[in-house]
C-alpha positions in Angstrom: 105.4 77.9 97.2 102.5 80.4 97.0 102.0 80.3 100.8 105.7 81.0 101.3 105.5 84.0 99.0 102.4 85.3 100.8 104.1 84.9 104.1 107.2 86.7 102.8 105.0 89.5 101.5 103.1 89.9 104.7 106.3 89.9 106.7 107.8 92.6 104.5 104.7 94.8 104.9 104.6 94.3 108.7 108.3 95.1 109.0 107.9 98.3 106.9 104.9 99.4 109.0 106.8 98.7 112.2 109.9 100.6 111.1 107.7 103.6 110.0 105.9 103.5 113.4 109.2 103.5 115.3 110.4 106.4 113.0 107.4 108.5 113.9 107.8 107.8 117.6 111.5 108.8 117.4 110.5 111.9 115.5 108.0 112.8 118.2 110.7 112.5 120.8 112.9 114.8 118.6 110.1 117.4 118.4 109.7 117.3 122.2 113.4 117.9 122.7 113.4 121.0 120.4 110.3 122.3 122.2 107.7 121.6 119.4 104.3 119.9 119.8 104.2 116.5 118.1 100.5 116.6 118.0 100.5 119.9 116.2 103.2 118.9 113.7 101.5 115.6 112.9 98.2 117.5 112.4 99.6 119.9 109.9 101.5 117.1 108.3 98.2 115.4 107.5 96.5 118.6 106.5 99.3 119.7 104.2 99.5 116.3 102.4 96.0 114.8 102.2 93.8 117.3 104.1 91.9 118.6 101.0 91.9 118.3 97.2 94.6 120.9 96.8 96.9 119.2 99.3 96.4 115.8 97.5 97.3 117.3 94.2 100.3 119.0 95.6 101.4 115.7 97.1 101.1 114.0 93.7 103.1 116.8 92.1 105.9 116.2 94.6 105.7 112.5 94.0 106.2 112.7 90.3 110.0 113.2 90.2 110.5 110.8 93.2 108.8 108.0 91.2 111.3 108.4 88.4 114.5 109.1 90.2 114.1 106.2 92.7 114.7 103.8 89.8 118.4 104.8 89.7 118.7 102.7 92.9 115.9 100.2 92.3 117.1 98.7 89.1 120.9 98.2 89.9 119.8 96.7 93.2 118.3 93.8 91.2 121.9 93.0 90.4 123.0 93.3 94.0 124.6 96.7 93.4 123.8 100.0 95.2 123.8 103.1 93.0 123.1 106.5 94.6 123.6 108.7 91.6 120.0 109.6 91.0 120.6 113.3 91.8 123.3 113.5 89.1 121.2 111.7 86.5 118.3 114.1 87.3 120.4 117.1 86.9 122.0 115.9 83.6 118.6 114.9 82.3 117.1 118.2 83.1 120.0 120.1 81.5 119.8 118.0 78.4 116.1 118.5 78.2 116.5 122.3 78.5 119.1 122.4 75.7 116.9 120.3 73.5 113.9 122.5 74.2 115.9 125.6 73.4 117.3 124.1 70.2 113.9 122.9 69.0 112.0 126.2 69.5 110.8 126.3 66.0 109.5 122.7 66.0 106.0 121.6 66.9 104.9 121.0 70.5 105.1 117.2 70.2 108.3 117.2 68.3 109.9 119.4 71.0 108.5 117.3 73.8 109.7 114.1 72.1 113.2 115.6 71.6 113.4 116.7 75.3 112.2 113.3 76.4 114.8 111.4 74.4 117.6 113.9 75.3 116.9 113.5 79.0 116.6 109.7 78.8 119.8 109.3 76.7 121.8 111.8 78.8 120.8 110.2 82.1 121.4 106.7 80.7 124.9 107.5 79.5 125.7 109.2 82.8 124.8 106.2 85.0 125.9 103.8 82.2 129.4 105.1 82.7 129.2 104.0 86.3 128.3 100.5 85.2 131.2 100.6 82.7 133.7 101.4 85.5 132.1 98.8 87.7 132.5 95.9 85.2 135.7 96.8 83.4 137.7 98.4 86.2 136.1 96.9 89.3 135.3 100.4 90.7 132.8 100.6 93.6 129.5 101.7 92.0 128.3 103.4 95.2 131.3 105.7 95.6 131.5 106.4 91.9 127.8 107.3 91.5 128.0 109.5 94.6 131.0 111.4 93.1 129.2 111.7 89.8 126.5 113.6 91.6 129.0 116.4 92.4 130.4 116.4 88.9 126.9 116.8 87.5 126.0 119.7 89.8 129.4 121.4 89.0 128.7 120.9 85.2 125.2 122.4 85.6 126.6 125.5 87.5 129.3 126.0 85.0 127.0 125.9 82.0 124.1 128.0 83.4 126.6 130.6 84.6 128.5 130.5 81.4 127.7 129.6 77.8 124.1 128.7 78.3 123.2 131.5 80.6 120.2 133.8 79.8 121.4 137.4 80.3 118.0 138.2 81.8 118.5 135.8 84.7 120.3 138.2 87.0 119.7 136.9 90.5 119.4 133.3 89.6 121.6 132.1 86.7 119.5 130.0 84.3 119.4 128.7 80.8 117.1 130.3 78.2 113.5 129.4 78.7 112.0 126.6 76.6 108.9 128.8 76.1 105.5 128.7 77.7 104.0 127.0 74.6 106.4 124.0 75.1 105.6 123.4 78.8 104.1 120.1 79.8 100.3 120.4 80.2 98.2 119.3 83.1 95.9 116.3 83.2 92.4 117.5 82.3 90.5 119.0 85.2 93.4 118.9 87.6 96.5 120.8 88.6 98.6 117.6 88.1 100.9 117.5 85.1 101.5 114.4 82.9 104.8 113.7 84.5 103.0 111.6 87.0 101.7 109.3 84.1 105.3 109.0 82.9 106.2 107.7 86.3 103.4 105.2 86.4 104.3 104.0 82.9 107.9 103.5 84.0 106.7 101.4 87.0 104.6 99.1 84.8 107.3 98.9 82.1 110.1 97.9 84.5 107.8 95.5 86.4 107.0 93.8 83.1 110.7 93.8 81.9 112.0 92.3 85.2 109.3 89.7 85.8 108.1 88.6 82.3 111.2 88.7 80.0 114.3 86.7 79.6 116.4 89.8 80.3 114.7 90.1 83.7 115.3 86.5 84.4 119.0 87.0 83.6 119.1 90.0 86.0 117.7 87.8 88.8 120.2 85.1 88.1 123.1 87.6 88.2 121.8 89.2 91.3 121.6 85.9 93.0 124.9 84.4 92.0 127.5 85.9 89.6 129.4 82.6 89.3 126.2 80.7 88.3 125.4 83.3 85.8 128.8 82.9 84.2 128.5 79.1 84.1 125.2 79.3 82.2 126.8 81.7 79.7 125.1 85.0 80.6 126.8 88.1 79.4 127.4 90.1 82.6 128.7 93.1 80.8 125.6 93.4 78.6 123.1 93.0 81.4 125.0 95.4 83.8 125.3 98.1 81.1 121.7 97.9 80.0 120.4 97.9 83.6 122.6 100.9 84.5 121.5 102.7 81.3 117.8 102.1 82.0 118.3 103.3 85.6 120.0 106.5 84.6 117.6 107.1 81.7 114.5 106.9 83.8 116.1 109.1 86.4 117.0 111.6 83.7 113.3 111.8 82.8 112.7 113.2 86.3 114.9 116.2 85.3 112.9 116.5 82.1 109.7 116.6 84.1 111.0 119.3 86.4 112.1 121.5 83.5 109.1 121.1 81.3 106.4 121.0 84.0 107.8 123.3 86.8 110.7 125.5 86.0 110.7 126.0 82.2 114.5 126.2 82.2 117.5 124.6 83.8 119.0 126.2 86.9 120.0 125.4 90.5 116.4 124.5 91.3 117.1 121.1 89.8 119.3 120.4 92.7 116.5 119.8 95.2 117.6 116.6 96.8 115.1 114.4 95.0 117.8 112.0 94.1 118.8 111.3 97.7 115.2 110.9 98.7 114.9 108.4 95.9 117.5 106.2 97.6 115.4 106.1 100.7 112.3 105.2 98.6 114.1 102.4 96.9 115.2 100.9 100.2 111.9 101.3 101.9 110.1 99.7 98.9 112.6 96.8 99.0 113.6 97.7 95.4 110.2 96.6 94.2 109.0 98.8 91.2 105.3 98.4 92.3 106.0 99.2 95.9 107.8 102.4 94.8 104.4 104.0 94.2 103.0 104.1 97.7 106.4 104.9 99.2 106.9 107.8 96.8 103.4 109.0 97.7 104.4 109.0 101.4 107.5 111.0 100.8 105.7 113.3 98.4 103.3 113.9 101.3 106.1 114.8 103.6 107.5 117.3 101.1 104.1 118.8 100.4 103.4 119.4 104.1 106.7 121.0 104.8 105.6 124.5 104.0 102.5 124.3 106.2 104.5 123.0 109.1 107.0 125.9 108.7 104.3 128.5 108.8 102.2 127.2 111.6 104.7 125.4 113.8 107.6 127.8 113.1 110.0 125.0 112.4 112.9 125.2 109.9 112.9 123.8 106.4 115.2 120.9 107.5 112.5 119.4 109.8 111.3 117.0 107.2 114.8 116.1 106.2 115.4 115.1 109.8 112.3 112.8 109.6 113.6 111.3 106.4 117.0 110.6 108.0 115.3 109.0 111.0 113.3 106.8 108.7 116.4 105.7 106.8 118.3 104.9 109.9 115.4 103.0 111.4 114.8 101.0 108.3 118.4 99.8 108.2 118.4 99.1 112.0 115.1 97.3 111.9 116.2 95.1 109.0 118.9 93.7 111.1 116.8 93.4 114.3 113.8 91.9 112.7 115.9 89.3 111.0 116.9 87.9 114.4 113.2 87.5 115.3 112.3 85.2 112.5 111.5 81.5 113.1 114.4 80.5 110.8 116.8 82.5 112.9 115.5 80.9 116.1 116.1 77.5 114.6 119.6 78.4 113.6 120.5 79.2 117.2 118.7 76.1 118.5 116.2 78.2 120.4 114.1 75.2 121.4 117.0 73.5 122.9 118.3 76.4 124.9 114.8 77.6 125.7 113.9 74.2 127.2 117.0 74.2 129.3 116.3 77.7 130.6 112.7 76.7 131.5 113.9 73.5 133.2 116.6 75.4 135.2 114.0 78.0 136.3 111.5 75.3 137.4 114.2 73.4 139.3 115.3 76.6 141.1 111.8 77.3 142.3 111.3 73.7 143.4 114.4 73.8 145.5 113.4 77.1 147.0 109.9 75.7 147.8 111.4 72.6 149.5 113.8 74.6 151.6 
């Protein structure tokens, strides 16, 4: 059993590295087509992400919201369901955190921070929990519903920051009132990295413990493996689905809270930065494993952090890294199907030994006849 798990883990790692290598190769071909130097782009990609202490800290800052928002896809995937509503949950969580921060201006720092934390978590949880509600009781497709919820969340944000919640001083970029400099999230001592990163690390450990060492996690694995078997043993599908979706949305909502309290200080269109869609890719690349989310999120944080340096030195547009992310996503999906056909199990299913021996015998026979003639 242990050897099988080790073999499976090594196979997953090798498949991921192979897919990433192919993605970089395809990206290099793309750069050549548009007239850019792959060597130069890759150089500044490394320099802008891990080239020095400032770059590393910037990468970690970019990683913070990605760590959290990716769980909107990671957790429902344990149930065999694909949710892509992380962008909407982040926006709603950030908006709720801003409103809570404005409301609690006279409270202490920790009271305000706690209020914003809870507001973002509950708002994001309810937002994605509604998707789970429609999935279970109405049979709605969770992927399509969660995608549409993203657009509703963005429209709601625009409506409120340009309407009842708008700060009259925000002329060029409509925003809510500021939560105040005194209520901003502080940095970890001696660094330029805020505590939002630690929130992400805590959520990774928390979800890993919940889904691997509790009866609830065991129930999730059973439901994800076979719904009928779960019903037969008396598991409550509705309860497990709603809790999972609520947790997924709540953790993603915290990404919005981190953006508001650590970066922007208010809610505005800057919350719609595409982190939610990158989180989908992180989830798939990490095989929906909470622990594996960390290195994958760091990778995409590095890509985001190096984007500015690449724009300045290589004179490439802002969408260059988005193209790379798209290539990685398509390659991962394609490689999953291709690598599955290369496994020993697949060879046995198509009786490779039988057909291979026939092919070899026919080939030898052909050359024997040719030699005799």
